[in-house]
N, CA, C and O atoms as a GROMACS GRO file, in nm:
protein
  616
    1LEU      N    1   1.131   1.873   1.479
    1LEU     CA    2   1.059   1.976   1.550
    1LEU      C    3   0.908   1.950   1.548
    1LEU      O    4   0.840   1.967   1.649
    2LEU      N    5   0.856   1.910   1.432
    2LEU     CA    6   0.713   1.884   1.424
    2LEU      C    7   0.672   1.772   1.519
    2LEU      O    8   0.567   1.779   1.582
    3GLN      N    9   0.755   1.670   1.528
    3GLN     CA   10   0.724   1.557   1.615
    3GLN      C   11   0.723   1.600   1.762
    3GLN      O   12   0.655   1.538   1.844
    4GLN      N   13   0.797   1.703   1.795
    4GLN     CA   14   0.800   1.753   1.932
    4GLN      C   15   0.690   1.857   1.956
    4GLN      O   16   0.682   1.915   2.064
    5GLY      N   17   0.606   1.880   1.854
    5GLY     CA   18   0.497   1.974   1.869
    5GLY      C   19   0.536   2.118   1.844
    5GLY      O   20   0.459   2.209   1.874
    6ILE      N   21   0.655   2.138   1.788
    6ILE     CA   22   0.702   2.274   1.759
    6ILE      C   23   0.677   2.302   1.611
    6ILE      O   24   0.733   2.234   1.525
    7GLY      N   25   0.595   2.399   1.582
    7GLY     CA   26   0.564   2.433   1.444
    7GLY      C   27   0.447   2.353   1.390
    7GLY      O   28   0.405   2.253   1.448
    8ASP      N   29   0.395   2.402   1.277
    8ASP     CA   30   0.282   2.333   1.216
    8ASP      C   31   0.291   2.332   1.064
    8ASP      O   32   0.191   2.306   0.996
    9THR      N   33   0.409   2.360   1.010
    9THR     CA   34   0.426   2.370   0.866
    9THR      C   35   0.550   2.294   0.823
    9THR      O   36   0.652   2.294   0.894
   10ILE      N   37   0.542   2.230   0.708
   10ILE     CA   38   0.658   2.162   0.652
   10ILE      C   39   0.673   2.209   0.507
   10ILE      O   40   0.574   2.224   0.435
   11ARG      N   41   0.796   2.232   0.465
   11ARG     CA   42   0.824   2.274   0.328
   11ARG      C   43   0.928   2.180   0.271
   11ARG      O   44   1.034   2.160   0.330
   12ILE      N   45   0.897   2.124   0.158
   12ILE     CA   46   0.988   2.032   0.089
   12ILE      C   47   1.029   2.097  -0.042
   12ILE      O   48   0.944   2.149  -0.115
   13SER      N   49   1.157   2.096  -0.073
   13SER     CA   50   1.206   2.148  -0.200
   13SER      C   51   1.277   2.036  -0.275
   13SER      O   52   1.374   1.978  -0.225
   14LEU      N   53   1.228   2.006  -0.393
   14LEU     CA   54   1.288   1.904  -0.478
   14LEU      C   55   1.314   1.963  -0.615
   14LEU      O   56   1.240   2.050  -0.661
   15THR      N   57   1.416   1.916  -0.681
   15THR     CA   58   1.442   1.957  -0.818
   15THR      C   59   1.353   1.873  -0.908
   15THR      O   60   1.367   1.751  -0.912
   16PRO      N   61   1.260   1.936  -0.980
   16PRO     CA   62   1.169   1.858  -1.064
   16PRO      C   63   1.239   1.807  -1.190
   16PRO      O   64   1.343   1.858  -1.231
   17GLU      N   65   1.179   1.705  -1.249
   17GLU     CA   66   1.225   1.658  -1.379
   17GLU      C   67   1.211   1.775  -1.477
   17GLU      O   68   1.127   1.862  -1.455
   18PRO      N   69   1.291   1.779  -1.584
   18PRO     CA   70   1.274   1.888  -1.681
   18PRO      C   71   1.130   1.893  -1.732
   18PRO      O   72   1.077   1.795  -1.782
   19GLY      N   73   1.069   2.009  -1.718
   19GLY     CA   74   0.930   2.027  -1.759
   19GLY      C   75   0.829   1.965  -1.664
   19GLY      O   76   0.709   1.965  -1.691
   20GLY      N   77   0.878   1.911  -1.553
   20GLY     CA   78   0.791   1.842  -1.458
   20GLY      C   79   0.721   1.935  -1.362
   20GLY      O   80   0.752   2.054  -1.353
   21SER      N   81   0.626   1.879  -1.291
   21SER     CA   82   0.546   1.953  -1.195
   21SER      C   83   0.614   1.955  -1.058
   21SER      O   84   0.691   1.865  -1.025
   22ARG      N   85   0.585   2.055  -0.982
   22ARG     CA   86   0.637   2.064  -0.846
   22ARG      C   87   0.544   1.993  -0.747
   22ARG      O   88   0.568   1.998  -0.626
   23SER      N   89   0.440   1.927  -0.796
   23SER     CA   90   0.346   1.860  -0.708
   23SER      C   91   0.411   1.743  -0.633
   23SER      O   92   0.358   1.698  -0.532
   24GLU      N   93   0.523   1.695  -0.681
   24GLU     CA   94   0.596   1.589  -0.610
   24GLU      C   95   0.637   1.637  -0.471
   24GLU      O   96   0.644   1.557  -0.378
   25GLU      N   97   0.664   1.766  -0.456
   25GLU     CA   98   0.699   1.821  -0.325
   25GLU      C   99   0.585   1.803  -0.226
   25GLU      O  100   0.608   1.770  -0.109
   26VAL      N  101   0.463   1.823  -0.271
   26VAL     CA  102   0.346   1.806  -0.184
   26VAL      C  103   0.333   1.660  -0.142
   26VAL      O  104   0.310   1.630  -0.025
   27ARG      N  105   0.348   1.568  -0.239
   27ARG     CA  106   0.336   1.425  -0.210
   27ARG      C  107   0.440   1.381  -0.109
   27ARG      O  108   0.409   1.306  -0.017
   28VAL      N  109   0.564   1.426  -0.125
   28VAL     CA  110   0.671   1.390  -0.032
   28VAL      C  111   0.643   1.447   0.107
   28VAL      O  112   0.663   1.379   0.208
   29ALA      N  113   0.596   1.571   0.114
   29ALA     CA  114   0.562   1.630   0.244
   29ALA      C  115   0.451   1.550   0.312
   29ALA      O  116   0.457   1.526   0.432
   30GLN      N  117   0.352   1.509   0.235
   30GLN     CA  118   0.244   1.427   0.291
   30GLN      C  119   0.297   1.293   0.343
   30GLN      O  120   0.258   1.248   0.450
   31GLU      N  121   0.387   1.231   0.267
   31GLU     CA  122   0.444   1.103   0.310
   31GLU      C  123   0.524   1.118   0.439
   31GLU      O  124   0.520   1.030   0.525
   32ILE      N  125   0.596   1.228   0.452
   32ILE     CA  126   0.673   1.252   0.575
   32ILE      C  127   0.577   1.267   0.694
   32ILE      O  128   0.596   1.204   0.797
   33LEU      N  129   0.475   1.350   0.679
   33LEU     CA  130   0.379   1.370   0.787
   33LEU      C  131   0.307   1.240   0.823
   33LEU      O  132   0.284   1.212   0.940
   34GLN      N  133   0.273   1.161   0.721
   34GLN     CA  134   0.204   1.035   0.747
   34GLN      C  135   0.297   0.935   0.815
   34GLN      O  136   0.256   0.865   0.908
   35SER      N  137   0.422   0.927   0.771
   35SER     CA  138   0.515   0.832   0.832
   35SER      C  139   0.547   0.869   0.977
   35SER      O  140   0.583   0.782   1.057
   36MET      N  141   0.535   0.997   1.011
   36MET     CA  142   0.557   1.041   1.148
   36MET      C  143   0.432   1.022   1.235
   36MET      O  144   0.437   1.043   1.356
   37GLY      N  145   0.322   0.983   1.172
   37GLY     CA  146   0.198   0.963   1.246
   37GLY      C  147   0.126   1.092   1.281
   37GLY      O  148   0.041   1.093   1.369
   38LEU      N  149   0.160   1.201   1.212
   38LEU     CA  150   0.099   1.330   1.243
   38LEU      C  151  -0.029   1.354   1.164
   38LEU      O  152  -0.117   1.429   1.208
   39ARG      N  153  -0.039   1.291   1.047
   39ARG     CA  154  -0.157   1.311   0.962
   39ARG      C  155  -0.162   1.199   0.861
   39ARG      O  156  -0.058   1.151   0.816
   40ALA      N  157  -0.281   1.155   0.824
   40ALA     CA  158  -0.298   1.051   0.723
   40ALA      C  159  -0.363   1.111   0.599
   40ALA      O  160  -0.459   1.187   0.609
   41PHE      N  161  -0.309   1.076   0.483
   41PHE     CA  162  -0.360   1.128   0.356
   41PHE      C  163  -0.410   1.019   0.264
   41PHE      O  164  -0.505   1.039   0.188
   42THR      N  165  -0.347   0.903   0.271
   42THR     CA  166  -0.380   0.792   0.182
   42THR      C  167  -0.345   0.662   0.254
   42THR      O  168  -0.260   0.662   0.342
   43PRO      N  169  -0.410   0.552   0.217
   43PRO     CA  170  -0.372   0.426   0.282
   43PRO      C  171  -0.223   0.398   0.268
   43PRO      O  172  -0.161   0.434   0.168
   44THR      N  173  -0.167   0.334   0.369
   44THR     CA  174  -0.025   0.298   0.368
   44THR      C  175  -0.008   0.164   0.300
   44THR      O  176  -0.080   0.068   0.330
   45VAL      N  177   0.087   0.156   0.209
   45VAL     CA  178   0.122   0.029   0.146
   45VAL      C  179   0.254  -0.016   0.207
   45VAL      O  180   0.355   0.052   0.196
   46VAL      N  181   0.250  -0.133   0.272
   46VAL     CA  182   0.369  -0.192   0.330
   46VAL      C  183   0.416  -0.300   0.234
   46VAL      O  184   0.339  -0.387   0.195
   47ALA      N  185   0.542  -0.294   0.194
   47ALA     CA  186   0.597  -0.394   0.103
   47ALA      C  187   0.735  -0.435   0.152
   47ALA      O  188   0.809  -0.354   0.209
   48CYS      N  189   0.768  -0.560   0.132
   48CYS     CA  190   0.899  -0.606   0.178
   48CYS      C  191   1.008  -0.551   0.086
   48CYS      O  192   0.982  -0.520  -0.030
   49PRO      N  193   1.130  -0.539   0.138
   49PRO     CA  194   1.239  -0.487   0.058
   49PRO      C  195   1.295  -0.589  -0.040
   49PRO      O  196   1.371  -0.555  -0.130
   50GLY      N  197   1.257  -0.714  -0.022
   50GLY     CA  198   1.311  -0.821  -0.106
   50GLY      C  199   1.430  -0.886  -0.040
   50GLY      O  200   1.505  -0.823   0.034
   51CYS      N  201   1.446  -1.014  -0.067
   51CYS     CA  202   1.558  -1.090  -0.012
   51CYS      C  203   1.587  -1.206  -0.107
   51CYS      O  204   1.539  -1.207  -0.220
   52GLY      N  205   1.662  -1.303  -0.062
   52GLY     CA  206   1.695  -1.418  -0.144
   52GLY      C  207   1.573  -1.500  -0.184
   52GLY      O  208   1.576  -1.571  -0.284
   53ARG      N  209   1.466  -1.492  -0.106
   53ARG     CA  210   1.343  -1.565  -0.138
   53ARG      C  211   1.262  -1.496  -0.246
   53ARG      O  212   1.184  -1.562  -0.316
   54THR      N  213   1.278  -1.367  -0.262
   54THR     CA  214   1.200  -1.294  -0.362
   54THR      C  215   1.273  -1.298  -0.494
   54THR      O  216   1.352  -1.209  -0.527
   55THR      N  217   1.246  -1.404  -0.569
   55THR     CA  218   1.316  -1.426  -0.696
   55THR      C  219   1.245  -1.359  -0.812
   55THR      O  220   1.281  -1.382  -0.928
   56SER      N  221   1.146  -1.279  -0.784
   56SER     CA  222   1.068  -1.211  -0.886
   56SER      C  223   1.050  -1.066  -0.844
   56SER      O  224   1.056  -1.035  -0.725
   57ASP      N  225   1.028  -0.979  -0.940
   57ASP     CA  226   0.999  -0.839  -0.905
   57ASP      C  227   0.849  -0.811  -0.912
   57ASP      O  228   0.806  -0.696  -0.907
   58TYR      N  229   0.770  -0.916  -0.922
   58TYR     CA  230   0.625  -0.903  -0.932
   58TYR      C  231   0.567  -0.829  -0.811
   58TYR      O  232   0.479  -0.744  -0.826
   59PHE      N  233   0.616  -0.860  -0.691
   59PHE     CA  234   0.564  -0.794  -0.571
   59PHE      C  235   0.596  -0.645  -0.573
   59PHE      O  236   0.516  -0.564  -0.525
   60GLN      N  237   0.712  -0.608  -0.628
   60GLN     CA  238   0.748  -0.466  -0.635
   60GLN      C  239   0.653  -0.393  -0.730
   60GLN      O  240   0.607  -0.283  -0.701
   61GLN      N  241   0.627  -0.456  -0.844
   61GLN     CA  242   0.536  -0.395  -0.941
   61GLN      C  243   0.395  -0.383  -0.884
   61GLN      O  244   0.329  -0.281  -0.900
   62LEU      N  245   0.349  -0.490  -0.815
   62LEU     CA  246   0.215  -0.486  -0.757
   62LEU      C  247   0.207  -0.379  -0.648
   62LEU      O  248   0.108  -0.306  -0.640
   63ALA      N  249   0.309  -0.369  -0.564
   63ALA     CA  250   0.309  -0.267  -0.459
   63ALA      C  251   0.300  -0.127  -0.520
   63ALA      O  252   0.225  -0.042  -0.473
   64GLN      N  253   0.378  -0.104  -0.626
   64GLN     CA  254   0.376   0.026  -0.693
   64GLN      C  255   0.240   0.051  -0.758
   64GLN      O  256   0.186   0.161  -0.749
   65ASP      N  257   0.185  -0.052  -0.823
   65ASP     CA  258   0.055  -0.036  -0.888
   65ASP      C  259  -0.056  -0.009  -0.786
   65ASP      O  260  -0.141   0.077  -0.808
   66ILE      N  261  -0.055  -0.083  -0.676
   66ILE     CA  262  -0.156  -0.064  -0.572
   66ILE      C  263  -0.145   0.076  -0.512
   66ILE      O  264  -0.247   0.142  -0.489
   67GLN      N  265  -0.021   0.122  -0.487
   67GLN     CA  266  -0.002   0.257  -0.431
   67GLN      C  267  -0.059   0.362  -0.525
   67GLN      O  268  -0.130   0.453  -0.482
   68GLY      N  269  -0.028   0.350  -0.654
   68GLY     CA  270  -0.080   0.446  -0.751
   68GLY      C  271  -0.232   0.441  -0.762
   68GLY      O  272  -0.298   0.544  -0.771
   69TRP      N  273  -0.286   0.320  -0.761
   69TRP     CA  274  -0.431   0.302  -0.769
   69TRP      C  275  -0.499   0.362  -0.646
   69TRP      O  276  -0.601   0.430  -0.660
   70LEU      N  277  -0.444   0.337  -0.528
   70LEU     CA  278  -0.501   0.394  -0.405
   70LEU      C  279  -0.501   0.547  -0.411
   70LEU      O  280  -0.601   0.610  -0.376
   71ARG      N  281  -0.390   0.606  -0.454
   71ARG     CA  282  -0.383   0.752  -0.466
   71ARG      C  283  -0.492   0.804  -0.560
   71ARG      O  284  -0.556   0.906  -0.535
   72GLY      N  285  -0.510   0.731  -0.670
   72GLY     CA  286  -0.612   0.771  -0.767
   72GLY      C  287  -0.754   0.762  -0.713
   72GLY      O  288  -0.841   0.839  -0.753
   73GLN      N  289  -0.777   0.668  -0.621
   73GLN     CA  290  -0.910   0.650  -0.563
   73GLN      C  291  -0.942   0.753  -0.455
   73GLN      O  292  -1.059   0.780  -0.428
   74MET      N  293  -0.839   0.810  -0.394
   74MET     CA  294  -0.860   0.893  -0.274
   74MET      C  295  -0.952   1.013  -0.293
   74MET      O  296  -1.029   1.042  -0.201
   75PRO      N  297  -0.950   1.086  -0.404
   75PRO     CA  298  -1.044   1.198  -0.414
   75PRO      C  299  -1.189   1.154  -0.394
   75PRO      O  300  -1.266   1.224  -0.328
   76ASP      N  301  -1.226   1.041  -0.449
   76ASP     CA  302  -1.361   0.988  -0.432
   76ASP      C  303  -1.378   0.923  -0.295
   76ASP      O  304  -1.477   0.948  -0.226
   77TRP      N  305  -1.282   0.840  -0.256
   77TRP     CA  306  -1.292   0.765  -0.131
   77TRP      C  307  -1.295   0.855  -0.008
   77TRP      O  308  -1.365   0.823   0.089
   78GLN      N  309  -1.222   0.966  -0.009
   78GLN     CA  310  -1.223   1.054   0.108
   78GLN      C  311  -1.363   1.105   0.138
   78GLN      O  312  -1.399   1.122   0.255
   79ARG      N  313  -1.442   1.128   0.035
   79ARG     CA  314  -1.580   1.172   0.054
   79ARG      C  315  -1.670   1.057   0.098
   79ARG      O  316  -1.752   1.072   0.188
   80ARG      N  317  -1.654   0.943   0.034
   80ARG     CA  318  -1.745   0.830   0.054
   80ARG      C  319  -1.710   0.740   0.171
   80ARG      O  320  -1.798   0.678   0.231
   81TYR      N  321  -1.581   0.733   0.205
   81TYR     CA  322  -1.536   0.636   0.304
   81TYR      C  323  -1.448   0.702   0.410
   81TYR      O  324  -1.326   0.687   0.406
   82PRO      N  325  -1.506   0.774   0.504
   82PRO     CA  326  -1.427   0.840   0.609
   82PRO      C  327  -1.340   0.738   0.684
   82PRO      O  328  -1.387   0.632   0.724
   83GLY      N  329  -1.214   0.773   0.702
   83GLY     CA  330  -1.120   0.688   0.774
   83GLY      C  331  -1.037   0.598   0.685
   83GLY      O  332  -0.943   0.535   0.733
   84VAL      N  333  -1.070   0.589   0.555
   84VAL     CA  334  -0.998   0.498   0.466
   84VAL      C  335  -0.849   0.534   0.456
   84VAL      O  336  -0.766   0.449   0.426
   85GLU      N  337  -0.816   0.660   0.481
   85GLU     CA  338  -0.676   0.703   0.474
   85GLU      C  339  -0.590   0.636   0.581
   85GLU      O  340  -0.468   0.639   0.572
   86ASN      N  341  -0.653   0.577   0.681
   86ASN     CA  342  -0.579   0.508   0.788
   86ASN      C  343  -0.558   0.359   0.760
   86ASN      O  344  -0.496   0.290   0.840
   87MET      N  345  -0.608   0.310   0.648
   87MET     CA  346  -0.596   0.169   0.613
   87MET      C  347  -0.452   0.133   0.578
   87MET      O  348  -0.377   0.216   0.526
   88THR      N  349  -0.414   0.008   0.606
   88THR     CA  350  -0.282  -0.044   0.568
   88THR      C  351  -0.301  -0.164   0.476
   88THR      O  352  -0.378  -0.255   0.506
   89VAL      N  353  -0.229  -0.163   0.364
   89VAL     CA  354  -0.231  -0.272   0.267
   89VAL      C  355  -0.090  -0.328   0.259
   89VAL      O  356   0.006  -0.253   0.238
   90ALA      N  357  -0.075  -0.459   0.276
   90ALA     CA  358   0.056  -0.524   0.268
   90ALA      C  359   0.069  -0.598   0.136
   90ALA      O  360  -0.021  -0.672   0.097
   91VAL      N  361   0.181  -0.578   0.068
   91VAL     CA  362   0.214  -0.651  -0.054
   91VAL      C  363   0.351  -0.713  -0.031
   91VAL      O  364   0.453  -0.644  -0.036
   92MET      N  365   0.352  -0.842  -0.005
   92MET     CA  366   0.474  -0.910   0.035
   92MET      C  367   0.523  -1.004  -0.076
   92MET      O  368   0.444  -1.056  -0.154
   93GLY      N  369   0.655  -1.023  -0.080
   93GLY     CA  370   0.718  -1.095  -0.190
   93GLY      C  371   0.735  -1.244  -0.174
   93GLY      O  372   0.786  -1.308  -0.265
   94CYS      N  373   0.696  -1.302  -0.061
   94CYS     CA  374   0.708  -1.447  -0.048
   94CYS      C  375   0.604  -1.499   0.050
   94CYS      O  376   0.544  -1.424   0.127
   95VAL      N  377   0.585  -1.630   0.046
   95VAL     CA  378   0.485  -1.692   0.133
   95VAL      C  379   0.548  -1.743   0.262
   95VAL      O  380   0.482  -1.814   0.339
   96VAL      N  381   0.675  -1.709   0.287
   96VAL     CA  382   0.740  -1.748   0.412
   96VAL      C  383   0.723  -1.638   0.516
   96VAL      O  384   0.666  -1.661   0.622
   97ASN      N  385   0.772  -1.518   0.486
   97ASN     CA  386   0.761  -1.406   0.579
   97ASN      C  387   0.638  -1.320   0.554
   97ASN      O  388   0.592  -1.248   0.643
   98GLY      N  389   0.584  -1.326   0.434
   98GLY     CA  390   0.472  -1.242   0.396
   98GLY      C  391   0.347  -1.255   0.481
   98GLY      O  392   0.286  -1.154   0.515
   99PRO      N  393   0.306  -1.378   0.516
   99PRO     CA  394   0.183  -1.390   0.595
   99PRO      C  395   0.187  -1.314   0.728
   99PRO      O  396   0.086  -1.258   0.770
  100GLY      N  397   0.300  -1.311   0.794
  100GLY     CA  398   0.309  -1.240   0.921
  100GLY      C  399   0.282  -1.092   0.905
  100GLY      O  400   0.205  -1.034   0.982
  101GLU      N  401   0.343  -1.030   0.805
  101GLU     CA  402   0.320  -0.887   0.780
  101GLU      C  403   0.178  -0.864   0.731
  101GLU      O  404   0.114  -0.765   0.768
  102SER      N  405   0.129  -0.954   0.648
  102SER     CA  406  -0.007  -0.940   0.595
  102SER      C  407  -0.111  -0.946   0.706
  102SER      O  408  -0.214  -0.878   0.699
  103LYS      N  409  -0.085  -1.025   0.808
  103LYS     CA  410  -0.179  -1.037   0.920
  103LYS      C  411  -0.189  -0.908   1.001
  103LYS      O  412  -0.290  -0.883   1.066
  104HIS      N  413  -0.084  -0.825   0.996
  104HIS     CA  414  -0.085  -0.699   1.071
  104HIS      C  415  -0.147  -0.584   0.992
  104HIS      O  416  -0.170  -0.476   1.046
  105ALA      N  417  -0.175  -0.608   0.864
  105ALA     CA  418  -0.237  -0.506   0.780
  105ALA      C  419  -0.388  -0.526   0.780
  105ALA      O  420  -0.438  -0.629   0.823
  106ASN      N  421  -0.459  -0.426   0.731
  106ASN     CA  422  -0.604  -0.444   0.713
  106ASN      C  423  -0.630  -0.550   0.608
  106ASN      O  424  -0.719  -0.634   0.623
  107ILE      N  425  -0.552  -0.545   0.500
  107ILE     CA  426  -0.560  -0.645   0.395
  107ILE      C  427  -0.420  -0.663   0.338
  107ILE      O  428  -0.349  -0.565   0.316
  108GLY      N  429  -0.381  -0.787   0.315
  108GLY     CA  430  -0.246  -0.813   0.266
  108GLY      C  431  -0.240  -0.936   0.179
  108GLY      O  432  -0.326  -1.024   0.187
  109ILE      N  433  -0.137  -0.941   0.097
  109ILE     CA  434  -0.117  -1.052   0.005
  109ILE      C  435   0.029  -1.095   0.011
  109ILE      O  436   0.119  -1.012   0.026
  110SER      N  437   0.052  -1.226   0.000
  110SER     CA  438   0.187  -1.281  -0.005
  110SER      C  439   0.204  -1.348  -0.141
  110SER      O  440   0.136  -1.447  -0.171
  111LEU      N  441   0.293  -1.295  -0.222
  111LEU     CA  442   0.307  -1.341  -0.360
  111LEU      C  443   0.410  -1.452  -0.374
  111LEU      O  444   0.502  -1.463  -0.292
  112PRO      N  445   0.395  -1.534  -0.477
  112PRO     CA  446   0.493  -1.640  -0.502
  112PRO      C  447   0.617  -1.584  -0.571
  112PRO      O  448   0.612  -1.478  -0.633
  113GLY      N  449   0.726  -1.658  -0.559
  113GLY     CA  450   0.849  -1.622  -0.629
  113GLY      C  451   0.851  -1.684  -0.768
  113GLY      O  452   0.760  -1.758  -0.804
  114THR      N  453   0.954  -1.653  -0.846
  114THR     CA  454   0.969  -1.709  -0.979
  114THR      C  455   0.980  -1.860  -0.969
  114THR      O  456   1.053  -1.913  -0.885
  115GLY      N  457   0.907  -1.929  -1.054
  115GLY     CA  458   0.913  -2.075  -1.055
  115GLY      C  459   0.822  -2.141  -0.953
  115GLY      O  460   0.803  -2.262  -0.957
  116GLU      N  461   0.767  -2.063  -0.862
  116GLU     CA  462   0.674  -2.119  -0.764
  116GLU      C  463   0.533  -2.117  -0.824
  116GLU      O  464   0.504  -2.041  -0.916
  117ARG      N  465   0.448  -2.202  -0.770
  117ARG     CA  466   0.309  -2.204  -0.817
  117ARG      C  467   0.249  -2.065  -0.799
  117ARG      O  468   0.270  -2.002  -0.695
  118PRO      N  469   0.175  -2.017  -0.897
  118PRO     CA  470   0.115  -1.884  -0.887
  118PRO      C  471  -0.006  -1.883  -0.792
  118PRO      O  472  -0.121  -1.870  -0.835
  119VAL      N  473   0.024  -1.896  -0.664
  119VAL     CA  474  -0.080  -1.889  -0.561
  119VAL      C  475  -0.040  -1.784  -0.459
  119VAL      O  476   0.078  -1.772  -0.424
  120ALA      N  477  -0.138  -1.707  -0.413
  120ALA     CA  478  -0.108  -1.596  -0.322
  120ALA      C  479  -0.217  -1.588  -0.215
  120ALA      O  480  -0.330  -1.548  -0.245
  121PRO      N  481  -0.184  -1.624  -0.091
  121PRO     CA  482  -0.282  -1.611   0.016
  121PRO      C  483  -0.309  -1.464   0.048
  121PRO      O  484  -0.218  -1.381   0.047
  122VAL      N  485  -0.435  -1.434   0.076
  122VAL     CA  486  -0.478  -1.299   0.111
  122VAL      C  487  -0.532  -1.302   0.253
  122VAL      O  488  -0.610  -1.390   0.290
  123TYR      N  489  -0.490  -1.204   0.332
  123TYR     CA  490  -0.533  -1.192   0.471
  123TYR      C  491  -0.615  -1.064   0.486
  123TYR      O  492  -0.576  -0.958   0.436
  124VAL      N  493  -0.727  -1.075   0.554
  124VAL     CA  494  -0.814  -0.961   0.582
  124VAL      C  495  -0.831  -0.952   0.733
  124VAL      O  496  -0.880  -1.046   0.796
  125ASP      N  497  -0.792  -0.840   0.789
  125ASP     CA  498  -0.801  -0.819   0.934
  125ASP      C  499  -0.740  -0.935   1.013
  125ASP      O  500  -0.796  -0.980   1.113
  126GLY      N  501  -0.625  -0.983   0.965
  126GLY     CA  502  -0.549  -1.085   1.037
  126GLY      C  503  -0.587  -1.228   1.007
  126GLY      O  504  -0.521  -1.320   1.056
  127GLU      N  505  -0.690  -1.251   0.928
  127GLU     CA  506  -0.736  -1.386   0.899
  127GLU      C  507  -0.718  -1.417   0.750
  127GLU      O  508  -0.748  -1.334   0.665
  128LYS      N  509  -0.667  -1.538   0.721
  128LYS     CA  510  -0.656  -1.580   0.582
  128LYS      C  511  -0.798  -1.602   0.529
  128LYS      O  512  -0.875  -1.680   0.585
  129THR      N  513  -0.831  -1.532   0.421
  129THR     CA  514  -0.967  -1.540   0.369
  129THR      C  515  -0.977  -1.610   0.235
  129THR      O  516  -1.078  -1.674   0.206
  130VAL      N  517  -0.875  -1.599   0.154
  130VAL     CA  518  -0.880  -1.656   0.020
  130VAL      C  519  -0.738  -1.674  -0.030
  130VAL      O  520  -0.645  -1.608   0.016
  131THR      N  521  -0.721  -1.764  -0.125
  131THR     CA  522  -0.593  -1.780  -0.194
  131THR      C  523  -0.618  -1.753  -0.341
  131THR      O  524  -0.697  -1.823  -0.406
  132LEU      N  525  -0.550  -1.652  -0.394
  132LEU     CA  526  -0.565  -1.618  -0.535
  132LEU      C  527  -0.470  -1.705  -0.617
  132LEU      O  528  -0.359  -1.735  -0.573
  133LYS      N  529  -0.515  -1.745  -0.736
  133LYS     CA  530  -0.436  -1.834  -0.821
  133LYS      C  531  -0.441  -1.784  -0.964
  133LYS      O  532  -0.538  -1.720  -1.006
  134GLY      N  533  -0.336  -1.815  -1.039
  134GLY     CA  534  -0.338  -1.789  -1.182
  134GLY      C  535  -0.273  -1.659  -1.223
  134GLY      O  536  -0.191  -1.602  -1.151
  135ASP      N  537  -0.312  -1.614  -1.342
  135ASP     CA  538  -0.246  -1.500  -1.406
  135ASP      C  539  -0.308  -1.364  -1.373
  135ASP      O  540  -0.257  -1.262  -1.416
  136HIS      N  541  -0.417  -1.363  -1.297
  136HIS     CA  542  -0.487  -1.236  -1.271
  136HIS      C  543  -0.486  -1.201  -1.123
  136HIS      O  544  -0.581  -1.140  -1.073
  137ILE      N  545  -0.380  -1.238  -1.055
  137ILE     CA  546  -0.370  -1.214  -0.911
  137ILE      C  547  -0.380  -1.064  -0.880
  137ILE      O  548  -0.450  -1.024  -0.787
  138ALA      N  549  -0.309  -0.982  -0.956
  138ALA     CA  550  -0.307  -0.837  -0.929
  138ALA      C  551  -0.447  -0.777  -0.940
  138ALA      O  552  -0.490  -0.703  -0.852
  139GLU      N  553  -0.517  -0.809  -1.047
  139GLU     CA  554  -0.651  -0.754  -1.068
  139GLU      C  555  -0.747  -0.803  -0.960
  139GLU      O  556  -0.828  -0.726  -0.909
  140GLU      N  557  -0.737  -0.931  -0.924
  140GLU     CA  558  -0.825  -0.987  -0.822
  140GLU      C  559  -0.797  -0.925  -0.685
  140GLU      O  560  -0.889  -0.901  -0.607
  141PHE      N  561  -0.669  -0.899  -0.656
  141PHE     CA  562  -0.635  -0.838  -0.528
  141PHE      C  563  -0.689  -0.695  -0.522
  141PHE      O  564  -0.742  -0.652  -0.419
  142GLN      N  565  -0.676  -0.622  -0.631
  142GLN     CA  566  -0.728  -0.486  -0.635
  142GLN      C  567  -0.880  -0.487  -0.609
  142GLN      O  568  -0.931  -0.400  -0.538
  143THR      N  569  -0.950  -0.582  -0.667
  143THR     CA  570  -1.094  -0.594  -0.644
  143THR      C  571  -1.123  -0.624  -0.498
  143THR      O  572  -1.217  -0.568  -0.440
  144LEU      N  573  -1.042  -0.711  -0.436
  144LEU     CA  574  -1.060  -0.742  -0.294
  144LEU      C  575  -1.038  -0.619  -0.207
  144LEU      O  576  -1.110  -0.598  -0.109
  145VAL      N  577  -0.939  -0.537  -0.242
  145VAL     CA  578  -0.913  -0.414  -0.166
  145VAL      C  579  -1.033  -0.320  -0.179
  145VAL      O  580  -1.079  -0.263  -0.080
  146ALA      N  581  -1.085  -0.304  -0.301
  146ALA     CA  582  -1.201  -0.216  -0.321
  146ALA      C  583  -1.322  -0.267  -0.243
  146ALA      O  584  -1.394  -0.189  -0.181
  147ASP      N  585  -1.343  -0.399  -0.244
  147ASP     CA  586  -1.454  -0.458  -0.168
  147ASP      C  587  -1.435  -0.435  -0.018
  147ASP      O  588  -1.531  -0.406   0.053
  148TYR      N  589  -1.311  -0.449   0.029
  148TYR     CA  590  -1.282  -0.428   0.170
  148TYR      C  591  -1.315  -0.284   0.211
  148TYR      O  592  -1.377  -0.261   0.315
  149VAL      N  593  -1.273  -0.189   0.129
  149VAL     CA  594  -1.299  -0.048   0.158
  149VAL      C  595  -1.450  -0.024   0.167
  149VAL      O  596  -1.498   0.043   0.258
  150GLU      N  597  -1.523  -0.078   0.071
  150GLU     CA  598  -1.670  -0.061   0.069
  150GLU      C  599  -1.733  -0.118   0.196
  150GLU      O  600  -1.819  -0.054   0.257
  151GLN      N  601  -1.690  -0.238   0.236
  151GLN     CA  602  -1.749  -0.304   0.353
  151GLN      C  603  -1.706  -0.239   0.484
  151GLN      O  604  -1.787  -0.221   0.575
  152ARG      N  605  -1.579  -0.206   0.494
  152ARG     CA  606  -1.525  -0.156   0.621
  152ARG      C  607  -1.555  -0.009   0.646
  152ARG      O  608  -1.584   0.032   0.759
  153TYR      N  609  -1.547   0.070   0.541
  153TYR     CA  610  -1.559   0.215   0.558
  153TYR      C  611  -1.688   0.272   0.499
  153TYR      O  612  -1.718   0.391   0.517
  154GLY      N  613  -1.765   0.189   0.429
  154GLY     CA  614  -1.887   0.236   0.363
  154GLY      C  615  -2.006   0.248   0.454
  154GLY      O  616  -2.114   0.286   0.410
   0.00000   0.00000   0.00000
């Protein structure tokens, strides 16, 4: 109904964890509105579902960490960087399919699988800009995202 322009309110009811907060209902409602393209609240993190090429769960952990970090930044970023809520960040699990999705994001990374060299190409606005290497890929990517936000939305 909302997508058809009927109504302007959404209510989500979830059973909270024992002793948990009901704020999860607000987050889920925001995600629904954002996925429908009706309102943006936080940058979108696009991550692959995983396949035979993704022999590691590193990309899943990084996607989750980046999503949490972005949410944590939003109270400050919304004031300082208008429009940042419309940004898309891609965290992909392989260097075969990952670059294509990363090129469609504002900033994206394609991670190596288990046993592959720890190198991860990063794409900014569709162009490969740097390849991260070594054991600190996650931290370096987070820094690149923060720098991108400062440059693009600052």
